[in-house]
VEXFIDREN-655156 format. One record per residue (C-alpha): x, y, z. Coordinates in steps of 0.001 Angstrom, whole numbers, m for minus. Last residue first. Layout:
<atoms>
<xx = X yy = Y zz = Z> $
...
</atoms>
This chain:
<atoms>
<xx = 17066 yy = 7537 zz = 38818> $
<xx = 13310 yy = 7317 zz = 39073> $
<xx = 12940 yy = 10752 zz = 37318> $
<xx = 15084 yy = 9593 zz = 34369> $
<xx = 12926 yy = 6504 zz = 33984> $
<xx = 9832 yy = 8695 zz = 33793> $
<xx = 11325 yy = 10837 zz = 30968> $
<xx = 12218 yy = 7717 zz = 29014> $
<xx = 8713 yy = 6452 zz = 29432> $
<xx = 7228 yy = 9780 zz = 28202> $
<xx = 9368 yy = 9730 zz = 25003> $
<xx = 8163 yy = 6234 zz = 24211> $
<xx = 4595 yy = 7364 zz = 24770> $
<xx = 5042 yy = 9992 zz = 21969> $
<xx = 6138 yy = 7534 zz = 19211> $
<xx = 2698 yy = 6024 zz = 18947> $
<xx = 1216 yy = 9474 zz = 18093> $
<xx = 3820 yy = 9981 zz = 15333> $
<xx = 2879 yy = 6614 zz = 13827> $
<xx = m712 yy = 7919 zz = 13327> $
<xx = 242 yy = 11144 zz = 11414> $
<xx = 889 yy = 9027 zz = 8228> $
<xx = m2894 yy = 9210 zz = 7480> $
<xx = m2964 yy = 12973 zz = 6664> $
<xx = m2130 yy = 12306 zz = 2991> $
<xx = m5242 yy = 10134 zz = 2696> $
<xx = m7365 yy = 12983 zz = 4033> $
<xx = m6000 yy = 15439 zz = 1385> $
<xx = m6903 yy = 13080 zz = m1507> $
<xx = m10529 yy = 12600 zz = m510> $
<xx = m11845 yy = 13827 zz = m3920> $
<xx = m14774 yy = 16273 zz = m3717> $
<xx = m12560 yy = 19317 zz = m4392> $
<xx = m11406 yy = 17873 zz = m7721> $
<xx = m14988 yy = 17101 zz = m8790> $
<xx = m16002 yy = 20711 zz = m8153> $
<xx = m13060 yy = 22102 zz = m10181> $
<xx = m14182 yy = 20221 zz = m13346> $
<xx = m17768 yy = 21469 zz = m13476> $
<xx = m16915 yy = 24835 zz = m15087> $
<xx = m14695 yy = 23191 zz = m17710> $
<xx = m17572 yy = 21013 zz = m18825> $
<xx = m19844 yy = 24042 zz = m19255> $
<xx = m17306 yy = 25800 zz = m21614> $
<xx = m16598 yy = 22820 zz = m23917> $
<xx = m19806 yy = 23089 zz = m25949> $
<xx = m19622 yy = 26871 zz = m26449> $
<xx = m15927 yy = 26620 zz = m27311> $
<xx = m16669 yy = 23985 zz = m29980> $
<xx = m19318 yy = 26200 zz = m31563> $
<xx = m16822 yy = 29067 zz = m31814> $
<xx = m14213 yy = 26752 zz = m33350> $
<xx = m16707 yy = 25501 zz = m35938> $
<xx = m17611 yy = 29079 zz = m36885> $
<xx = m13927 yy = 30034 zz = m37164> $
<xx = m13191 yy = 27017 zz = m39348> $
<xx = m16141 yy = 27806 zz = m41634> $
<xx = m14898 yy = 31399 zz = m42007> $
<xx = m11385 yy = 30235 zz = m42876> $
<xx = m12730 yy = 27676 zz = m45365> $
<xx = m14798 yy = 30398 zz = m47046> $
<xx = m11754 yy = 32677 zz = m47244> $
<xx = m9839 yy = 29874 zz = m48983> $
<xx = m12682 yy = 29384 zz = m51479> $
<xx = m12732 yy = 33130 zz = m52193> $
<xx = m8968 yy = 32941 zz = m52839> $
<xx = m9422 yy = 29997 zz = m55224> $
<xx = m12172 yy = 31846 zz = m57101> $
<xx = m9899 yy = 34898 zz = m57366> $
<xx = m7160 yy = 32805 zz = m58996> $
<xx = m9440 yy = 31116 zz = m61523> $
<xx = m10941 yy = 34497 zz = m62500> $
<xx = m7483 yy = 36075 zz = m62749> $
<xx = m6615 yy = 33436 zz = m65365> $
<xx = m9813 yy = 33822 zz = m67430> $
<xx = m9999 yy = 37618 zz = m67265> $
<xx = m6340 yy = 37973 zz = m68214> $
<xx = m6833 yy = 35704 zz = m71244> $
<xx = m9937 yy = 37578 zz = m72360> $
<xx = m8173 yy = 40953 zz = m71901> $
<xx = m5298 yy = 39931 zz = m74177> $
<xx = m1832 yy = 41120 zz = m73110> $
<xx = m733 yy = 38683 zz = m70372> $
<xx = m862 yy = 35559 zz = m72563> $
<xx = m33 yy = 32692 zz = m70241> $
<xx = 2616 yy = 30780 zz = m68312> $
<xx = 1332 yy = 30893 zz = m64699> $
<xx = 4298 yy = 31473 zz = m62420> $
<xx = 4677 yy = 30828 zz = m58716> $
<xx = 7850 yy = 32097 zz = m57007> $
<xx = 8617 yy = 34919 zz = m59441> $
<xx = 11800 yy = 36413 zz = m60902> $
<xx = 12910 yy = 33102 zz = m62417> $
<xx = 10056 yy = 33306 zz = m64953> $
<xx = 11990 yy = 35818 zz = m67121> $
<xx = 9545 yy = 37529 zz = m69464> $
<xx = 9027 yy = 37576 zz = m73271> $
<xx = 7059 yy = 34289 zz = m73340> $
<xx = 4364 yy = 35672 zz = m71016> $
<xx = 4243 yy = 35270 zz = m67246> $
<xx = 1009 yy = 35700 zz = m65264> $
<xx = 2272 yy = 36133 zz = m61732> $
<xx = 2434 yy = 34920 zz = m58140> $
<xx = 5138 yy = 36475 zz = m55954> $
<xx = 5836 yy = 35348 zz = m52375> $
<xx = 7002 yy = 38244 zz = m50135> $
<xx = 10690 yy = 37915 zz = m49264> $
<xx = 10922 yy = 41633 zz = m48322> $
<xx = 13562 yy = 42481 zz = m50935> $
<xx = 11809 yy = 40238 zz = m53502> $
<xx = 8505 yy = 42081 zz = m52949> $
<xx = 10210 yy = 45420 zz = m53624> $
<xx = 11854 yy = 44063 zz = m56779> $
<xx = 8588 yy = 42663 zz = m58148> $
<xx = 6712 yy = 45923 zz = m57478> $
<xx = 9403 yy = 47820 zz = m59391> $
<xx = 9283 yy = 45308 zz = m62280> $
<xx = 5539 yy = 45826 zz = m62824> $
<xx = 5788 yy = 46238 zz = m66623> $
<xx = 8113 yy = 43279 zz = m67052> $
<xx = 6111 yy = 41187 zz = m64559> $
<xx = 2941 yy = 41361 zz = m66654> $
<xx = m89 yy = 40718 zz = m64374> $
<xx = 1058 yy = 40409 zz = m60775> $
<xx = m352 yy = 38571 zz = m57760> $
<xx = 1538 yy = 39530 zz = m54614> $
<xx = 1578 yy = 37567 zz = m51343> $
<xx = 1042 yy = 37798 zz = m47567> $
<xx = 479 yy = 41529 zz = m47804> $
<xx = 2261 yy = 44024 zz = m45532> $
<xx = 35 yy = 45417 zz = m42795> $
<xx = m3117 yy = 47549 zz = m42417> $
<xx = m4530 yy = 46775 zz = m45876> $
<xx = m8061 yy = 48210 zz = m45553> $
<xx = m7242 yy = 51444 zz = m47423> $
<xx = m5556 yy = 49470 zz = m50231> $
<xx = m8089 yy = 50269 zz = m52988> $
<xx = m8193 yy = 53938 zz = m52032> $
<xx = m4442 yy = 54322 zz = m52519> $
<xx = m3891 yy = 55900 zz = m55953> $
<xx = m7318 yy = 57252 zz = m56897> $
<xx = m8453 yy = 57837 zz = m53323> $
<xx = m5249 yy = 59704 zz = m52507> $
<xx = m5699 yy = 62006 zz = m55506> $
<xx = m9388 yy = 62592 zz = m54751> $
<xx = m8656 yy = 63391 zz = m51083> $
<xx = m5872 yy = 65817 zz = m52019> $
<xx = m8191 yy = 67613 zz = m54429> $
<xx = m10935 yy = 67769 zz = m51811> $
<xx = m8570 yy = 69135 zz = m49184> $
<xx = m7234 yy = 71804 zz = m51551> $
<xx = m10776 yy = 72908 zz = m52462> $
<xx = m11810 yy = 73020 zz = m48798> $
<xx = m8731 yy = 75089 zz = m47972> $
<xx = m9607 yy = 77605 zz = m50724> $
<xx = m13213 yy = 77942 zz = m49543> $
<xx = m12131 yy = 78516 zz = m45952> $
<xx = m12411 yy = 75778 zz = m43362> $
<xx = m15178 yy = 75632 zz = m40725> $
<xx = m17262 yy = 73248 zz = m42858> $
<xx = m14532 yy = 70576 zz = m42727> $
<xx = m14717 yy = 70523 zz = m38920> $
<xx = m18335 yy = 69279 zz = m39104> $
<xx = m17899 yy = 65845 zz = m37498> $
<xx = m18490 yy = 63856 zz = m40712> $
<xx = m16456 yy = 65979 zz = m43115> $
<xx = m13519 yy = 66061 zz = m40714> $
<xx = m13752 yy = 62260 zz = m40362> $
<xx = m13407 yy = 61849 zz = m44130> $
<xx = m10394 yy = 64176 zz = m44177> $
<xx = m8805 yy = 62078 zz = m41427> $
<xx = m9393 yy = 58886 zz = m43460> $
<xx = m7442 yy = 60353 zz = m46376> $
<xx = m4627 yy = 61352 zz = m44037> $
<xx = m4685 yy = 57800 zz = m42643> $
<xx = m4056 yy = 56456 zz = m46158> $
<xx = m1084 yy = 58808 zz = m46556> $
<xx = 297 yy = 57664 zz = m43192> $
<xx = m108 yy = 54039 zz = m44301> $
<xx = 2026 yy = 54768 zz = m47366> $
<xx = 4726 yy = 56214 zz = m45116> $
<xx = 4750 yy = 53063 zz = m42953> $
<xx = 4897 yy = 50825 zz = m46056> $
<xx = 8316 yy = 52064 zz = m47134> $
<xx = 9598 yy = 48792 zz = m48638> $
<xx = 6093 yy = 47746 zz = m49723> $
<xx = 4615 yy = 50798 zz = m51478> $
<xx = 8090 yy = 52293 zz = m51732> $
<xx = 7292 yy = 53914 zz = m55066> $
<xx = 3524 yy = 54089 zz = m55587> $
<xx = 2647 yy = 51826 zz = m58562> $
<xx = 639 yy = 53940 zz = m61013> $
<xx = m3032 yy = 52963 zz = m61150> $
<xx = m4411 yy = 49428 zz = m60874> $
<xx = m3167 yy = 48544 zz = m57392> $
<xx = m5269 yy = 45975 zz = m55531> $
<xx = m6438 yy = 45009 zz = m52053> $
<xx = m8486 yy = 41798 zz = m51541> $
<xx = m12190 yy = 41338 zz = m50800> $
<xx = m12442 yy = 38413 zz = m53264> $
<xx = m15091 yy = 40303 zz = m55239> $
<xx = m12944 yy = 43460 zz = m55043> $
<xx = m9961 yy = 41551 zz = m56459> $
<xx = m12012 yy = 40289 zz = m59423> $
<xx = m13414 yy = 43738 zz = m60280> $
<xx = m10125 yy = 45637 zz = m59870> $
<xx = m8279 yy = 42956 zz = m61862> $
<xx = m10700 yy = 43148 zz = m64783> $
<xx = m10864 yy = 46956 zz = m64778> $
<xx = m7112 yy = 47420 zz = m64878> $
<xx = m6043 yy = 44539 zz = m67167> $
<xx = m6487 yy = 46056 zz = m70639> $
<xx = m4901 yy = 49369 zz = m69612> $
<xx = m1776 yy = 48033 zz = m67906> $
<xx = m1485 yy = 48831 zz = m64191> $
<xx = m1994 yy = 45344 zz = m62778> $
<xx = m1007 yy = 44498 zz = m59196> $
<xx = m3186 yy = 42332 zz = m56930> $
<xx = m2207 yy = 42294 zz = m53233> $
<xx = m3054 yy = 39083 zz = m51357> $
<xx = m4054 yy = 39655 zz = m47730> $
<xx = m3338 yy = 37286 zz = m44822> $
<xx = m6069 yy = 35455 zz = m42896> $
<xx = m4520 yy = 31963 zz = m42969> $
<xx = m7296 yy = 30776 zz = m45304> $
<xx = m6218 yy = 33423 zz = m47847> $
<xx = m2630 yy = 32137 zz = m47768> $
<xx = m3821 yy = 28528 zz = m48098> $
<xx = m6051 yy = 29412 zz = m51066> $
<xx = m3161 yy = 31255 zz = m52702> $
<xx = m982 yy = 28122 zz = m52530> $
<xx = m3738 yy = 25896 zz = m53934> $
<xx = m4479 yy = 28384 zz = m56719> $
<xx = m810 yy = 28637 zz = m57700> $
<xx = m433 yy = 24870 zz = m58091> $
<xx = m3725 yy = 24500 zz = m60007> $
<xx = m2920 yy = 27395 zz = m62307> $
<xx = 540 yy = 25894 zz = m62843> $
<xx = m955 yy = 22556 zz = m63939> $
<xx = m3373 yy = 24315 zz = m66306> $
<xx = m530 yy = 26332 zz = m67841> $
<xx = 1530 yy = 23156 zz = m68281> $
<xx = m1361 yy = 21625 zz = m70209> $
<xx = m1736 yy = 24912 zz = m72102> $
<xx = 1753 yy = 24691 zz = m73677> $
<xx = 2341 yy = 28259 zz = m74871> $
<xx = 2548 yy = 28987 zz = m78613> $
<xx = 5430 yy = 31188 zz = m79770> $
<xx = 4754 yy = 33520 zz = m82679> $
<xx = 6677 yy = 33680 zz = m85985> $
<xx = 3826 yy = 32119 zz = m87961> $
<xx = 3585 yy = 29222 zz = m85499> $
<xx = 6230 yy = 28173 zz = m82998> $
<xx = 5724 yy = 25257 zz = m80620> $
<xx = 4782 yy = 24133 zz = m77107> $
<xx = 6540 yy = 26773 zz = m75007> $
<xx = 6569 yy = 26221 zz = m71217> $
<xx = 10025 yy = 24650 zz = m70947> $
<xx = 11479 yy = 27430 zz = m73213> $
<xx = 10456 yy = 30278 zz = m70882> $
<xx = 14051 yy = 30698 zz = m69687> $
<xx = 15035 yy = 31511 zz = m73281> $
<xx = 13116 yy = 34836 zz = m73090> $
<xx = 11270 yy = 35551 zz = m76316> $
<xx = 11289 yy = 38761 zz = m78344> $
<xx = 12517 yy = 37255 zz = m81644> $
<xx = 9834 yy = 34545 zz = m81412> $
<xx = 7026 yy = 37094 zz = m81360> $
<xx = 5027 yy = 36983 zz = m78150> $
<xx = 2851 yy = 34193 zz = m76735> $
<xx = m647 yy = 33039 zz = m77628> $
<xx = m1831 yy = 30095 zz = m75500> $
<xx = m4201 yy = 32056 zz = m73237> $
<xx = m6351 yy = 32945 zz = m76250> $
<xx = m9622 yy = 32779 zz = m74303> $
<xx = m10892 yy = 29964 zz = m76536> $
<xx = m7754 yy = 27927 zz = m75805> $
<xx = m8064 yy = 28416 zz = m72039> $
<xx = m11693 yy = 27322 zz = m72244> $
<xx = m10693 yy = 24298 zz = m74344> $
<xx = m8067 yy = 23308 zz = m71760> $
<xx = m10761 yy = 23167 zz = m69090> $
<xx = m9723 yy = 23940 zz = m65533> $
<xx = m12507 yy = 22894 zz = m63141> $
<xx = m11029 yy = 19409 zz = m62607> $
<xx = m7725 yy = 20980 zz = m61582> $
<xx = m9380 yy = 22800 zz = m58662> $
</atoms>
């Protein structure tokens, strides 16, 4: 993955631009290269190393079959994140973060099921039996749920990780993930505290080009992990097909072995011992 990360590409995308020096967070000092015209410049070599680290971890999570939830509600990141997450077949939140999305996941799932129930009503004809007012209310509810939760309809359990753009803006999502010990991956700018996340990528989280570049690397790693999972499943299925006939023949060979006959051999000494008992009986009769 590291070989695919070009420093020049990161530079052209403006990944190195941080915030004004007066707005910086001192904990980001290890990732700042210098100051220029009152703006902090991020060290892109450290950014590339963190992209590689985060990508490897996300690839493993994707290969294990768990979902990675993308969170980006800021205007310049919405469309980019929605597009990249959809390509990787992962859930995403680009509208307002629903309170209790993670900590009260059962309630969120009920809302998603309500949306699916309305869809089933339309398919089986029950929707047509409703009054005009009820139909209007149902449609409005369906549109609202689709807007806020449509992108997580396939997420039937808590995600294996979160990928966040701008941790200051998505602080509620960060806190919920921390409570549940869900790993947090994030683009962290110079005005944010990197200690809040498990895997940080020091980068400009305001420019659309920068977001597109970083999220692109991340989604590619997830797609690669999903590909490895699929290849592993295919190989496992082929292996089962090859092993199945051998297992069927195994019981026949066990039955053919003469093991039970060998165990019966010690019965011979018992037969020799019987005459001795007869002789003793005869001697008793003579007496």
